[in-house]
N, C-alpha and C positions, 0 to 999 in steps of 0.2 A: 246273859248267863241263865236266867230262868227258862229261856227258850230251850236250851240244850239239856238242862237238867230235869225239867218237869214236862214241858209241853211235847217235845219230840218223843221221849220214851212212852208217854201216855198215848200219843198218836200212833206210834208203832204197835203198841199192844192192842190198841183199838182196831187198827187195820187188820192185825192178825186174828182178833176175835171175830170181826165181821166176816173175814174170809173163812174162818173155821165154821161159823154158823151157816154160811152159804154152802159150804162143803157138806154139812150134815143134812141140809134141807133140799139141796138141788140134786137132780139125777145126773147132770153132766159135770165134768171137771173143768171145762173151758173157762167158765166165769171165775172160778176159784183161782186158777193159774194166772189169769189176767190181773185179778185184784192183787195177788201176791207180788207179781212182777211190777205192777204200777206202784205199789206201796214201797217196795225196795228202791225203785227209781226215784220217787219223790223224796224219800227220806235221805237218800244218798246225795241228791242235789242240795237239799237243805243243809246237811252237815256231812261233807264227803269224807272227812277223816274218821268218822265213827261208823262207816258203812257196815262193818262187821257186827257192831253192837246192834244196829237197827235190824239186821237180818236175824240175829238171835232173838231179839225181843219180838219180832213178828212171829217167829216159830213158837215162842212161849205163849203169845196171844192165841194161836191156833190150838195149842194144848189146853189152855184155860177154857176155850170155848167148848172143847170136847169134854172137859171135866165138869163144867157147870151144867150142861144139858143133862136131862134125865136119861138114864140108860134105856136103850131101845128094848122093846119087849123081848124077853127070852135071853137077854144079855146080862152077864154078871158084871159087877162093878170093876173087878180086876180086868176084864176084857175091855171095858170102857177106857181104863187108864192106859192099857197097852195100845188100843187103837188111837187114843189121843197122842201118845208118844210117837207112834209111827206117823200120824198125820202131821205132827209138829216137825218131825225130822224131814219128811218129804216136802213140807212147805219151805224149808230153808233153800232148796234149789231154785225155784222160780224167783224168790225174793233176792237171792244172790245174783241171779242172772240180770234182773232189773237194776240192781245196784251197780254191777259191773258195767252195764250199758251206760248208766248215768256217769260213771267215772270216766269211761272212754269218751263220751260226749263232752264232758267238762275238760278233758285233756286236749281234745281237738280244738275246742273253742277258747282255750287258755289265752292265746295272744289277744283275742278281741275282748276278753273279759278282764283284762288287767286294770288296776285302779287308775293308771295314767290315761287310758282310753275312755274311762267312764266318768272322768271329772266333768262337772257342769260346763266349764269353759270349753273343753275339748268337744263335748257333745254339741254345744251351741255352734261352735265353729264348723263342725262337720255337717250339722243340719243346715246352716246357712250356705255352705258350699253345695250341698245336694239340691237346695232350693234354687240356687243360681243355675246349676247345670240343667235342672228340669225346666226352668223358665226359658233358657236358651234353646232347649230341644223343642218346646212348644212353639216358640217364636219361629224357629226354623221350619217346623212342620206347617205352620200357618203361612209361611212365606213372607213374614214381616221382619225377618232378621236383617238389620242394616239396610232396609229398604230394597232388598234384592228379592225378586220373585224367582222361585225355582221352577216355574212353569215355562220359562224360556220364551215368553212372548206369545205362547199358545193361549187360546181362549179357555177360560175356566168353565167347568161344568157346574159351578155353584148356582143354586137356585136364585140367589139374590142379584145376579148380574142381569 
């Protein structure tokens, strides 16, 4: 409960603030867009039902970063607020794209992520089956499966012979 009510909103605002500060100090926009999309993706994976809230909180974080930093030389405070509002609104798009990609990925992986397939007994059973299959493949590859050699009586090029 504390995770979704305190930690995730603070994380979303922090992601937005870091992206906003990066936007103010960097000459290129690429890093900011990647940070916003990654933040939207990670938060949507953490709590998919609240993905819209996380996108809005990320935008608010960008706005706060613009409001907290001192005004650039020659800029009035009103223009700082306006540029912060515009940057916060623009930040919603890459964050939303990242969140929608996360939702699509979760929807595709839905059958494999069900609680029935993730129970410890099922995972142990699937792991044991995979280990048996791999051991069988290695034994077949080495030619030691059931004492049958796949070389068909031809001499081996093995250095140990």
